[in-house]
C-alpha positions as CSV (number, residue, x, y, z in Angstrom):
1,M,-44.8,0.7,15.8
2,K,-45.2,1.8,12.2
3,A,-43.4,5.1,13.0
4,A,-40.5,3.2,14.5
5,L,-40.3,0.9,11.4
6,G,-40.4,4.0,9.1
7,I,-37.5,5.6,11.0
8,C,-35.5,2.4,10.9
9,A,-36.1,2.0,7.1
10,A,-35.0,5.7,6.6
11,L,-31.8,5.1,8.6
12,V,-31.0,2.0,6.5
13,L,-31.6,3.8,3.3
14,A,-29.6,6.8,4.4
15,A,-26.6,4.6,5.3
16,G,-26.8,2.9,2.0
17,C,-27.0,6.1,0.1
18,A,-24.2,7.8,2.1
19,G,-21.6,6.4,-0.4
20,T,-18.6,4.2,0.1
21,T,-15.0,5.1,0.9
22,P,-12.9,3.7,-1.9
23,L,-9.6,2.0,-1.4
24,P,-6.7,4.5,-1.1
25,T,-4.0,4.7,-3.7
26,A,-0.3,5.3,-3.2
27,T,2.8,6.6,-5.1
28,A,6.5,6.6,-4.3
29,Q,8.7,9.6,-5.0
30,L,12.2,8.6,-6.0
31,H,14.1,11.8,-6.7
32,W,12.2,13.4,-9.6
33,R,10.2,10.2,-10.5
34,T,6.7,9.3,-9.3
35,I,5.9,5.6,-9.3
36,Q,2.3,4.4,-8.9
37,L,2.3,1.5,-6.4
38,K,0.4,-1.7,-7.1
39,L,-2.1,-3.0,-4.6
40,A,-1.0,-5.8,-2.2
41,S,-3.1,-7.5,0.5
42,Y,-5.9,-5.5,2.1
43,C,-8.9,-5.6,4.3
44,W,-11.3,-2.6,3.8
45,S,-14.8,-1.7,5.1
46,P,-16.2,0.8,2.6
47,L,-19.5,0.8,4.7
48,V,-20.2,0.0,8.3
49,G,-20.9,-3.7,8.5
50,Q,-19.3,-4.6,5.2
51,A,-15.7,-5.6,4.7
52,E,-13.8,-6.9,1.7
53,C,-10.4,-8.6,2.1
54,A,-8.0,-9.8,-0.5
55,D,-4.7,-11.7,0.1
56,S,-2.0,-11.1,-2.5
57,A,0.6,-13.7,-3.6
58,G,4.1,-13.2,-2.4
59,A,6.6,-10.9,-4.1
60,E,8.7,-13.6,-5.7
61,P,5.9,-15.2,-7.7
62,L,4.5,-11.8,-8.7
63,L,8.0,-10.9,-10.0
64,H,8.1,-14.1,-12.0
65,T,4.6,-13.6,-13.5
66,G,5.4,-10.0,-14.5
67,Y,2.7,-8.5,-12.3
68,L,5.5,-6.7,-10.5
69,V,8.1,-5.0,-12.7
70,P,10.9,-3.4,-10.8
71,E,11.8,0.2,-11.5
72,R,15.5,0.7,-12.1
73,T,17.1,3.2,-9.7
74,A,20.4,3.9,-8.1
75,G,20.9,3.3,-4.4
76,C,21.8,6.1,-1.9
77,Q,18.3,7.6,-1.9
78,S,15.1,7.7,0.1
79,A,11.6,6.8,-1.1
80,L,8.7,9.2,-0.1
81,I,5.3,7.4,0.0
82,E,2.3,9.6,-0.7
83,F,-1.3,8.3,-0.2
84,S,-4.6,9.5,-1.6
85,S,-5.7,10.0,2.0
86,E,-3.7,10.3,5.1
87,P,-3.3,7.0,7.0
88,K,-3.3,6.7,10.8
89,T,-0.2,4.5,10.7
90,F,2.5,3.6,8.2
91,D,4.7,0.6,8.0
92,V,7.4,-0.7,5.6
93,Q,8.6,-4.3,5.2
94,L,11.2,-5.6,2.8
95,Q,9.4,-8.6,1.5
96,Y,11.9,-9.8,-1.1
97,S,15.5,-9.1,-2.0
98,T,18.1,-10.9,-4.2
99,T,20.5,-10.5,-1.3
100,G,18.2,-12.6,0.9
101,T,17.6,-9.8,3.5
102,T,13.9,-9.3,4.5
103,G,12.1,-7.7,7.4
104,P,11.0,-4.4,8.8
105,V,12.4,-1.2,7.4
106,A,12.9,2.0,9.5
107,S,10.7,4.8,8.3
108,K,9.8,8.3,9.4
109,D,7.3,10.8,7.9
110,H,6.4,8.3,5.1
111,T,10.0,8.1,4.1
112,F,12.5,5.3,4.1
113,A,16.0,4.6,2.8
114,V,16.2,2.4,-0.3
115,D,18.8,-0.4,0.0
116,S,22.0,0.7,-1.8
117,T,23.4,-2.8,-2.6
118,P,22.7,-3.7,-6.3
119,G,19.9,-6.2,-6.7
120,T,16.1,-6.6,-6.9
121,Y,14.0,-5.5,-3.9
122,V,10.2,-5.5,-3.2
123,Y,9.0,-3.3,-0.4
124,V,5.5,-3.6,1.0
125,V,4.2,-0.3,2.3
126,T,1.1,-0.6,4.5
127,G,-1.2,2.1,5.7
128,T,-3.9,1.8,8.3
129,W,-7.1,3.9,8.1
130,S,-10.3,3.7,10.2
131,Q,-11.8,1.6,7.3
132,G,-8.9,-1.0,7.4
133,D,-5.4,-1.8,6.3
134,V,-4.1,-1.6,2.7
135,G,-0.7,-2.8,1.4
136,F,1.1,-1.6,-1.7
137,Y,4.1,-3.0,-3.5
138,L,7.2,-1.0,-4.4
139,P,9.5,-3.2,-6.6
140,L,12.9,-1.8,-7.3
141,E,16.0,-2.9,-9.2
142,V,18.9,-1.1,-7.6
143,I,21.9,-0.5,-9.9
144,P,25.4,0.5,-8.9
145,G,26.1,4.1,-8.1
146,C,24.2,7.0,-6.6
147,E,21.9,9.4,-8.5
């Protein structure tokens, strides 16, 4: 019995010492610029049996408070999203636009087309890993013209 308890304690200590998997980070490539994306809602399990979740406010209040500051860019381009670790799945949603359009955005190979109509847009890019789902904000101010 003592041997079994000793093995059990060793397994618990080993699991606790194995380290945690940190939240991933993400950037967007728009032509030659790299934009660091801000964290949105997430649910992440850095260790087995532990999870931490956080819900973010919506895009519109975050724009008004200044937490999200749109990057100025011309339309007619694509955004390439790069993650610090490769997600199993990738999804893009247009969460806010001054034109009133919102919803899913077609993407392929971590790339999607940026709306070309002038205005403010907030895209939410979500990756899924074995540890959980993490969303990131990409706020853009699209100006007339193409780069």
